[in-house]
C-alpha positions in Angstrom: 16.5 19.1 -9.1 17.5 17.5 -5.9 18.5 13.8 -6.0 16.1 11.8 -3.8 19.0 9.5 -2.9 20.8 12.4 -1.2 18.0 13.8 0.9 18.7 15.1 4.3 17.1 17.6 6.8 18.6 20.5 5.0 17.0 19.8 1.6 13.8 17.8 2.2 11.6 21.0 2.2 13.1 22.3 -1.1 12.7 18.7 -2.5 9.0 18.6 -1.6 8.5 22.1 -3.1 10.3 21.0 -6.3 7.9 18.0 -6.7 4.9 20.2 -6.4 6.3 22.8 -8.9 7.7 20.3 -11.4 5.1 17.5 -11.3 2.0 19.0 -9.6 0.1 19.6 -12.9 0.0 15.8 -13.6 -3.4 14.2 -13.7 -4.7 12.6 -10.6 -5.9 9.1 -11.5 -8.9 10.1 -13.5 -10.1 12.8 -11.2 -11.1 16.3 -12.3 -8.2 17.8 -10.4 -4.4 17.7 -10.8 -2.2 16.0 -8.2 -1.1 19.3 -6.7 -4.7 20.6 -6.6 -5.7 17.4 -4.8 -3.0 17.5 -2.2 -3.2 21.2 -1.6 -7.0 20.9 -1.1 -6.5 18.1 1.4 -4.1 20.3 3.4 -6.4 23.3 3.1 -9.3 21.1 4.4 -7.1 20.1 7.4 -6.0 23.7 8.0 -9.6 25.0 7.9 -10.7 22.3 10.3 -8.1 23.7 12.8 -5.8 20.7 12.7 -2.2 20.8 14.1 0.9 21.1 11.9 1.4 17.3 11.8 -2.1 16.6 10.4 -1.9 19.5 7.9 1.5 18.1 6.7 0.2 14.6 6.5 -2.9 15.8 4.5 -0.6 17.7 2.2 1.8 14.8 1.6 -0.5 11.9 1.8 -0.1 11.1 -1.9 3.6 12.0 -2.3 4.3 8.3 -3.0 2.7 8.8 -6.4 5.9 10.7 -7.2 8.4 8.2 -5.7 7.6 5.1 -7.6 8.1 4.3 -11.3 4.9 3.0 -12.8 3.5 3.3 -16.3 0.8 6.0 -16.8 -1.9 3.4 -17.3 -1.0 1.3 -14.3 -4.6 1.3 -13.0 -5.9 0.0 -16.4 -3.2 -2.7 -16.1 -4.5 -3.7 -12.7 -1.4 -2.5 -10.8 -1.6 -1.1 -7.3 1.3 1.3 -7.0 1.3 1.1 -3.2 1.9 4.9 -3.1 1.1 4.9 0.6 4.1 2.7 1.4 6.6 4.4 -0.9 5.5 7.8 0.4 5.8 6.8 4.0 9.3 5.3 3.3 10.5 8.7 2.1 8.9 10.7 4.8 9.8 8.5 7.8 13.5 9.6 7.5 12.5 13.1 8.4 9.1 13.2 10.1 7.7 11.7 13.3 5.0 9.1 13.2 2.2 11.6 13.6 2.9 12.7 10.0 4.1 9.4 8.6 1.4 7.0 9.9 -1.6 8.9 8.3 0.3 8.8 5.0 1.2 5.1 5.4 -2.4 4.1 6.4 -4.6 6.4 4.3 -5.4 3.7 1.8 -6.3 1.2 4.5 -8.5 3.9 6.0 -10.6 3.9 2.8 -10.9 0.1 3.0 -11.8 0.4 6.7 -14.5 3.1 6.2 -16.0 1.1 3.3 -16.4 -1.8 5.7 -17.8 0.1 8.7 -19.8 3.0 7.2 -22.6 2.0 4.8 -22.8 5.5 3.2 -19.0 6.0 2.8 -18.7 3.8 -0.3 -21.5 5.6 -2.0 -19.7 8.9 -1.6 -16.4 7.7 -3.3 -15.6 9.1 -6.7 -15.6 6.7 -9.6 -11.7 6.7 -9.7 -11.6 6.0 -6.0 -13.9 3.0 -6.4 -11.5 1.7 -9.1 -8.5 2.0 -7.0 -10.3 0.4 -4.1 -10.6 -2.7 -6.1 -6.8 -2.7 -6.7 -6.1 -2.0 -3.1 -8.0 -5.1 -1.8 -11.6 -3.9 -1.4 -13.3 -3.3 2.0 -11.8 -4.8 5.1 -13.0 -8.1 6.5 -13.7 -8.4 10.2 -10.2 -9.3 11.2 -8.7 -6.4 9.3 -11.2 -4.1 10.9 -10.1 -5.2 14.4 -6.5 -4.9 13.5 -6.9 -1.4 12.0 -8.8 -0.2 15.1 -5.7 -1.1 17.2 -3.6 1.5 15.4 -2.7 4.2 17.9 -2.9 6.8 15.1 -6.3 5.7 13.9 -8.1 9.0 14.6 -5.7 11.2 12.7 -5.5 8.6 9.9 -9.3 8.7 9.5 -9.3 12.5 9.5 -6.6 12.7 6.8 -8.6 10.2 4.8 -11.7 12.3 5.0 -9.7 15.4 4.0 -8.3 13.4 1.1 -11.8 12.3 0.0 -13.1 15.9 0.1 -10.1 17.2 -2.0 -11.4 16.7 -5.6 -13.0 20.0 -6.5 -11.6 21.4 -9.7 -13.0 24.9 -9.0 -11.7 25.3 -5.5 -9.0 27.9 -4.9 -6.2 26.9 -2.6 -3.0 28.4 -1.3 0.1 27.3 -3.2 2.7 25.0 -1.9 4.7 28.0 -0.8 2.0 28.6 1.9 2.7 25.2 3.4 6.5 25.2 3.3 6.9 27.2 6.5 4.5 24.9 8.3 6.6 21.9 7.2 9.8 23.6 8.2 8.6 24.7 11.6 7.4 21.1 12.2 10.8 19.7 11.2 12.6 22.3 13.3 10.5 21.2 16.3 12.1 17.8 16.2 15.5 19.0 17.1 
């Protein structure tokens, strides 16, 4: 196991793979899918939509922050927001450009935004997503909407959010994490 305090460009991809292999079978916040099924489905949704490597990677890693914080298993029942979007972005921003990091950082706020501006969006949320919405602050108010709409990455953030929302099918077959590792590596290599 790679120590997350000693991550660098040479070991971030194996570190991410290790997380999926070691912890991917964990439950996903009351959903019918595991954490890895959820994240792999989000990436597959992005890939099938013809997204670029950055959006596919953001969709794959949008919930990686669930693995980077230390919270009790019942943190939702205890009324705790684990702020996984912040902890995940903090790990990723050391290696990836903003076009990957910002959709991860803002995907929770995208849910809050969409609940405020799209009447039908809230009705399509899963029960677990409605529960976490409460912990995350509920739908945006008008000031928050205006502020969010100024984000230069808003379009990709919203797309990643929608891939996230559609990634909860327990019967869907997806590629394994090994399919996505070369995509991540090519993206990282492009930064040099």
